[in-house]
ZAPAFI-18074 format. One record per residue (C-alpha): residue number from 0; residue in one letter; x, z negated, y negated. Coordinates in nm, 2 decimals, padded with zeros to 4 digits. Example, Ala and Ser with C-alpha at 12.3 -4.5 7.8 and 13.67 -1.06 7.14 Angstrom:
2
   n res      X      Z      Y
   0   A  01.23 -00.78  00.45
   1   S  01.37 -00.71  00.11
END
This chain:
158
   n res      X      Z      Y
   0   M  00.00  00.00  00.00
   1   S  00.15  00.10 -00.33
   2   E  00.07 -00.09 -00.65
   3   Q -00.16  00.08 -00.91
   4   A -00.23 -00.03 -01.26
   5   K -00.45  00.02 -01.56
   6   T -00.42 -00.13 -01.91
   7   L -00.71 -00.18 -02.14
   8   T -00.76 -00.30 -02.49
   9   L -01.06 -00.53 -02.52
  10   A -01.18 -00.53 -02.88
  11   N -01.33 -00.88 -02.88
  12   P -01.47 -01.16 -02.66
  13   E -01.79 -00.96 -02.62
  14   A -01.60 -00.67 -02.47
  15   T -01.42 -00.91 -02.24
  16   C -01.76 -01.05 -02.13
  17   A -01.90 -00.70 -02.09
  18   L -01.62 -00.60 -01.85
  19   A -01.66 -00.92 -01.65
  20   Q -02.04 -00.86 -01.62
  21   A -01.99 -00.50 -01.52
  22   L -01.75 -00.60 -01.24
  23   A -01.96 -00.89 -01.11
  24   P -02.23 -00.70 -00.92
  25   R -01.96 -00.50 -00.74
  26   L -01.78 -00.80 -00.59
  27   E -01.83 -00.92 -00.24
  28   A -01.71 -01.19 -00.01
  29   G -01.33 -01.18  00.03
  30   D -01.27 -01.05 -00.32
  31   V -01.00 -01.24 -00.51
  32   L -00.93 -01.20 -00.88
  33   L -00.61 -01.34 -01.01
  34   L -00.64 -01.43 -01.38
  35   S -00.31 -01.48 -01.56
  36   G -00.20 -01.51 -01.93
  37   G -00.12 -01.79 -02.17
  38   V -00.34 -02.07 -02.29
  39   G -00.63 -01.92 -02.49
  40   A -00.57 -01.56 -02.35
  41   G -00.93 -01.52 -02.23
  42   K -00.90 -01.61 -01.86
  43   T -01.17 -01.88 -01.86
  44   H -01.40 -01.67 -02.09
  45   F -01.38 -01.38 -01.85
  46   A -01.44 -01.61 -01.55
  47   R -01.75 -01.77 -01.71
  48   C -01.90 -01.43 -01.79
  49   L -01.83 -01.30 -01.44
  50   I -01.98 -01.61 -01.28
  51   Q -02.29 -01.59 -01.50
  52   G -02.32 -01.23 -01.38
  53   L -02.33 -01.34 -01.02
  54   L -02.57 -01.63 -01.05
  55   A -02.95 -01.60 -00.99
  56   V -03.02 -01.87 -01.25
  57   P -02.78 -01.92 -01.54
  58   E -02.60 -02.25 -01.56
  59   D -02.32 -02.42 -01.75
  60   I -01.98 -02.31 -01.63
  61   P -01.73 -02.58 -01.70
  62   S -01.35 -02.51 -01.69
  63   P -01.21 -02.64 -01.36
  64   T -00.89 -02.76 -01.53
  65   Y -00.94 -03.12 -01.41
  66   T -01.13 -03.06 -01.09
  67   L -00.91 -02.77 -00.99
  68   V -01.20 -02.59 -00.82
  69   Q -01.57 -02.54 -00.91
  70   T -01.80 -02.37 -00.67
  71   Y -02.13 -02.19 -00.72
  72   P -02.39 -02.04 -00.48
  73   G -02.40 -01.67 -00.53
  74   A -02.65 -01.42 -00.39
  75   R -02.40 -01.24 -00.17
  76   A -02.13 -01.51 -00.13
  77   D -02.03 -01.84 -00.27
  78   I -01.82 -01.82 -00.59
  79   W -01.50 -02.03 -00.63
  80   H -01.34 -02.07 -00.97
  81   A -01.00 -02.23 -00.95
  82   D -00.77 -02.34 -01.24
  83   L -00.43 -02.41 -01.09
  84   Y -00.26 -02.51 -01.41
  85   R -00.22 -02.88 -01.30
  86   L -00.14 -02.79 -00.93
  87   S  00.20 -02.92 -00.83
  88   D  00.21 -02.82 -00.46
  89   P  00.06 -02.49 -00.33
  90   L -00.01 -02.66  00.00
  91   D -00.28 -02.87 -00.17
  92   L -00.48 -02.54 -00.19
  93   I -00.52 -02.55  00.19
  94   E -00.66 -02.90  00.17
  95   L -00.90 -02.79 -00.10
  96   G -01.02 -02.50  00.12
  97   L -00.92 -02.23 -00.13
  98   T -00.72 -02.03  00.12
  99   E -01.01 -02.02  00.35
 100   A -01.24 -01.92  00.06
 101   F -01.02 -01.62  00.00
 102   S -01.18 -01.46  00.31
 103   D -01.54 -01.56  00.28
 104   A -01.61 -01.62 -00.10
 105   I -01.56 -01.45 -00.43
 106   C -01.26 -01.63 -00.58
 107   L -01.14 -01.63 -00.94
 108   V -00.80 -01.80 -00.97
 109   E -00.65 -01.89 -01.31
 110   W -00.27 -01.96 -01.31
 111   P -00.22 -01.76 -00.99
 112   D  00.16 -01.80 -01.01
 113   R  00.10 -02.15 -00.87
 114   L -00.02 -01.99 -00.54
 115   G  00.33 -01.90 -00.44
 116   D  00.33 -01.72 -00.10
 117   L -00.04 -01.79 -00.06
 118   I -00.15 -01.49 -00.29
 119   P -00.38 -01.26 -00.09
 120   P -00.23 -00.91 -00.07
 121   T -00.57 -00.76 -00.14
 122   A -00.63 -00.94 -00.47
 123   L -00.70 -00.78 -00.80
 124   S -00.46 -00.91 -01.07
 125   L -00.59 -00.93 -01.43
 126   A -00.32 -01.02 -01.69
 127   F -00.45 -01.11 -02.03
 128   A -00.23 -01.09 -02.34
 129   P -00.30 -01.11 -02.72
 130   G -00.39 -00.78 -02.88
 131   A -00.29 -00.64 -03.22
 132   E -00.60 -00.80 -03.39
 133   D -00.70 -01.17 -03.37
 134   D -00.99 -01.12 -03.13
 135   Q -00.83 -00.83 -02.93
 136   R -00.69 -00.87 -02.58
 137   Q -00.47 -00.64 -02.38
 138   L -00.57 -00.65 -02.01
 139   R -00.35 -00.51 -01.74
 140   L -00.52 -00.47 -01.40
 141   T -00.30 -00.43 -01.10
 142   W -00.39 -00.39 -00.73
 143   S -00.25 -00.26 -00.40
 144   D -00.57 -00.26 -00.19
 145   A -00.73  00.09 -00.20
 146   R -01.08 -00.07 -00.23
 147   W -01.02 -00.15 -00.60
 148   R -00.96  00.20 -00.72
 149   P -01.31  00.35 -00.68
 150   L -01.47  00.02 -00.78
 151   L -01.27  00.00 -01.10
 152   S -01.33  00.37 -01.17
 153   E -01.70  00.31 -01.17
 154   I -01.66  00.07 -01.46
 155   L -01.35  00.19 -01.65
 156   D -01.42  00.57 -01.64
 157   A -01.79  00.54 -01.72
END
């Protein structure tokens, strides 16, 4: 599997949310999104919008910074939102059940560098960075699994 990439400029938080909500209905159990970028880059905003797009009934989506993982019942699969910023040992993820969730839930992982060798090879990576304007974000999507190309084309080339 060779790595592929696409870079986007998201004009504002609303554009970030729109992308997340366009991606949400296309996700299924076993999909893992790795959200990286500095503090305030837009990772949690993207995750909240995507999770809202998967829920039958909207609810408050708190940041899992202190709990490490928040779970939600989705229509097609459970949704796991993990924030690994405070994680000191990747092996703790096994105890939390996150590595098992990689195969049977939709997982959004902030600070994925903390996963070490546990990063699923089929994951979609989303790297957020500041844009030229205050509200802008640069988003670089990278993937190796062939499943992501047509799915992303439906959204990005529309």
